[in-house]
N, C-alpha and C positions, 0 to 999 in steps of 0.2 A: 431577250428573255430576262426575267428578274432573278438574279442570283441563281443562275441556271443549275450548276452542278449541285449546289446545296439544296435547291428546291426539289430536284429529282430525288435526292436522298430522303428528304422529309416526306415526299409523296409516297415513296416506297416503304418507308418505315414510320408509321404514325407516332411511335414513341419519341421521335426526334422533332416533331412539330412544335413550334413555339419555343424551342430551345436554341441557345447559341451554338452554332455548328460550323466547323471548318472542314473542308474537303482537302485532303493532302496534308503532309507534314505531321508533326506531333510535338509534344512538349519538350522533346529532346533534340530532334533533328528535323530537317526538311523544310519545305516552303509551302505555305497555304495556297492552294489553287483557286479556292472560292470560299466565301464566307456568307452565312445566312444573314438576313437583316437583323436578327436578334443579336448576332455577334458583332455586326457593324456598329451597333450602338456603343460598344465598348472600344471602338477604334480598330477592330480587327479588319484587315483588308487582304485581298489577293496579293501574291508576291511577297508577303511578309513572312519572316522566319517563324517557324512554329514556336520557338522559345519566347519570342517577343509577344506573339499572339496569346500564349498561355499566361504570360505575365499580365497582359492587359485584361484578360478575361479568365480568371482561375477556373470557372465552371464550364469553360469551352469544351465541347465534345469533338474529337478528331475522328474522321472516318476516311478510309482509303478511297481513292477515286475508282469509278467503274466506267471506263470510257466506252466500252461496248454498249452499255445501257444509255449513255448520253448520246451516242451516235444513233441508236435506235429511235430515241425520241426526236432527235434533230431531223431525221428523215420524215417523221410524221409532221413536224412543223413545216418543213419545206413543201410537203405535199399540199398543205393548206395554201402556201404562197402561190403555188402553180395553179390553184383554182382561180386566181384573180389575174395573174399576169405571167408571161414567160420571161419577162425581163427581171430576173432575180440574180443578184450578185452576192453570194455568201461571203461573209468576212470570217466567220468561225462557226463552230457548231451551234451557237446560240444567237447569231446576229447576221443580218443581211440587209442589203439595200434593195428596194423594189421601185421600179418605175411604173406608175399607174396612170400616166398621162393618157394612154390608151389601155383600157382594161377589158377583160372578158365579159364584164357586166355592162359595159358602156355607161358606167356611173360617173357623173361629173364631179363628185365630191371625194377628194382624197381623204378628207377627215372622216367621213362616214365609212369609207372603205377600210380605213385603219381600225375603226371600232369593230367592224364586222370581222376582220382578220383576227383581231385579238379575241373576239368571242369564239370564233371557230377553233382557235388554238386551245382555248380553255376547255372546250367540249372534247377535242381530240386527245388532249394530254393531261388535263387537270391542272395545268400550270398557267401562271400569269405572264403576260407579255406587256411591254411598254412600247410606245411608238413616237417618232418625231416626224412631222410632215412639213415640207417646205419646197423651195424652188430648186435646190441642189443638194448633193450628198452631204456636203460640209454642214450646212445649216440644219438639215434633217437629223444628222448625227448629234449635234449639240442639243437640239430640241428633245431628242429621245431621252435625255437624262434629267430633264427638268421636272417631270411629274412622276418619276419612278418612286415606288413600285406600282405596277398595275395602273398606269395612267398614260396619257398622251398629250402632246403639245403641237399645235399648228402655228407656224409662222407664215402668214400669207404674204404675197409679194409686196404689198404696200407697207408692211411692217418690218421688212427685213433690215433696212438700214438703221432704223431706230433701235431695233433689237440688238444688232451687232455693236452699236455705239455704247450701249449700257452694259454689255457683257464683260465681266471680269476677264482679264487676259488669260488667267490660268484655266478658264472654262472653254477657251478656243480649242477645238479638237486638233491634236497634234502638237500643242504647246505643253510640254512637260514642266516639271518643277525647275529644272536647271534653266531652260529657256525663259520661263516666267521670271525667274530671279534676274537673269540678264536684262530682260526688258524693263523690269522695275528700276534697275540701275540707270536706264536711259529715260526714266520718267514715264514709262508706258505701263499703265495699270488697268486700262480697259480699252474697249474698241475705239472710243473717241480719241484717246491718246495715240493709239496706233494709226488711226486715220490721218492724224496731223503730220506724220512723218512722210517724207518724199520717198520715191522708189530708190533713188540714189543712196539716201541715208540708210534705208533698210538693207539694201544690197551690200553696202560697205560694212555694216556691223553684223549682219546675219547671213551673209553669203548668198548661196543659191536659194535659200528659203525666203530671202527678202521679197522676191517677186510674189511668192505664194502669200505671204502675210499682207502685202500691198493689195492683192486682188481679193482675198477672202473677206477682209473688213469692208469691202465695197460690194459684197454679195456676188462676186464673180468667181465662178468655178465651172470649167468646161468638161469636167470628167463625167462621162456617161456611165450609166449602169451597164456593166458588162457581164452577161451571164456566162456560166462555165469558165470561171477564171482558170488560167493555166497554172498547174501546180509546178513549183520550181525546185522543190526539194522533198526528200523523204528522210526521216530521221528516227532514231530511237536512243533513249538515254536513261540513266538510272542514278538516283541519289541514294547513298549508302547510310545505314544506321550508325556506322562508325567509320572514321577516315581510313583510307587505304594508304599504306606507306611502302608496301612491297610491290615492285614491278610485276612479280610473278602473279600476285593476286589481282592486279589490274588487268593483265592479259586474260586471266581466267574470267573476270567479269565482262571484259570486252567481247570475249568469245560468246557469252550468253546474249549480250546486246546485239551482236551480229546475227544471231539466229532470229531474233525478233525483227531486225531490219530486213533480212532476206524475205521473211513472211510478208512484210508490208510492201516491199518492192514487187514481189510476185503477185500479191493481191491486187495492186494498182496497175499491174501490167506495164511497168516502166523500168527502164535501165538508165544508168547514169555514168558519167565519166570522172567526176571529181569526188574523191573520198576525203572526208574531214573528220578528224578526231577532236572532240571537245573535252577539256579538262577544267574542272572547277576545284580550286584548292581550298584548304581548311580556312584560309583567311578571306574566302569568297572572291578572290581574284580569279580571272578566267584566261585560258589560253586555247588557241586552236592550231592545228597542224593539218595541212592539206596537200594532196597530190592529185594531179589530173592524168588519167590513163589515156592511151591511144584508142581504146575501144570501149563501147558501152557495156556495162556489167550489171547484173542484179543477183548474182549467186555468191554466197559466202565464200565458196572455194576460190572465187576470183578476186574478191575485194579484201578478205581478211588478211592475206599476206601484206597488203599495203598498210593496213591498220597496225600490224606488228612493226613494220618498217618505220612508220611515223612515230610510234612510241619510242623507238630506239634513236630517233633523230637527234635528241638532246636529253641531257639528264634532267630529272624532275626537280623542281625547286622546293618541294615539300609534299606533305600528305594530301591526298585527293578525296574530296567528298562527293563528286559527281563525275561520271564518265558518259560520253555520248559519241555516236557515229552518225554522220549524215552523208547522203549522196545527192549531189547537185549536177547541173548541166545535163538534165534529163533528156532522153530521146524524144519525149513529147514536145519539148521546146524546139528541138531540131526539126521535127516534122512541121510544126507551125511556121517556123521561119522559111522552110522550103516551099510550103504552099503559098505563103505571102509573096515570096520572090517570083513564083510562077505567075501569080495573078497580076503582077505588075508588068509582065512582058507585053509588048505591043505586037499582037499577032496580025 
């Protein structure tokens, strides 16, 4: 989806249309969750601090996120996907991989199917979507960004290698700024440069990711579209309008966060064993503290004493701007592993 959160806000509030908009954060605190295309022209991006965003775009309008509304529209979008194929792998509320090799319309053209899916999404939600079409998930993901907003790009099999060779290295999905800078120091600026490097060279300097880079620049990726991806964690967190320096106030806020976390665990019908407390300090450094329990839990009465214990584990190094609690090692993972093990038995 194109600027999904911001587009939903502009859809629901006509007064925001055509204006630079940021979802989340504000000119004093917080982080931008999404920016409208009008705001992006000024350099405003998601994950940018609200202070910097306001500096880049003084007329920027900040609105609080409404995740229940985003989830509601996300369900409408996924309903459209399932009209075409059951092989849908959601990445987030606004993005998914679809395998349409075999589809419910028996249509031979993935390009025309993508056009129709985008048209149906527009009818169902009033929002624009973009698409990337190719032979595997990696190339489709890269292609999906080329003609945004409200466009699509097909990379057919015969064009894959040439496309990857001319692709700037920072455009490779999964190559962030830090990795791109490292590659630049090795003389790797595009796919052609990457392709010149041996597997041994890439493994030496980029570790386990070396094999991945070696394969993807050759159009090789064996990752299938996996529907109903297993959820591995449930979390809740909160960024504060002013830093917290008192441990008493932190526990008070964690108590409220724990209430929300319990609701999410119960709503998703899962329990977990590992409790993690996340702290982000005023200098934006981050720390986590974890403990694994002998039993699965999903009730605040069972996991909040652990949260308090983790907070007492060591003294805080400064004021805190964000607190969060997450639960991992979920029982849903345990069930899946158990079923897989049973299926492997030779009866």
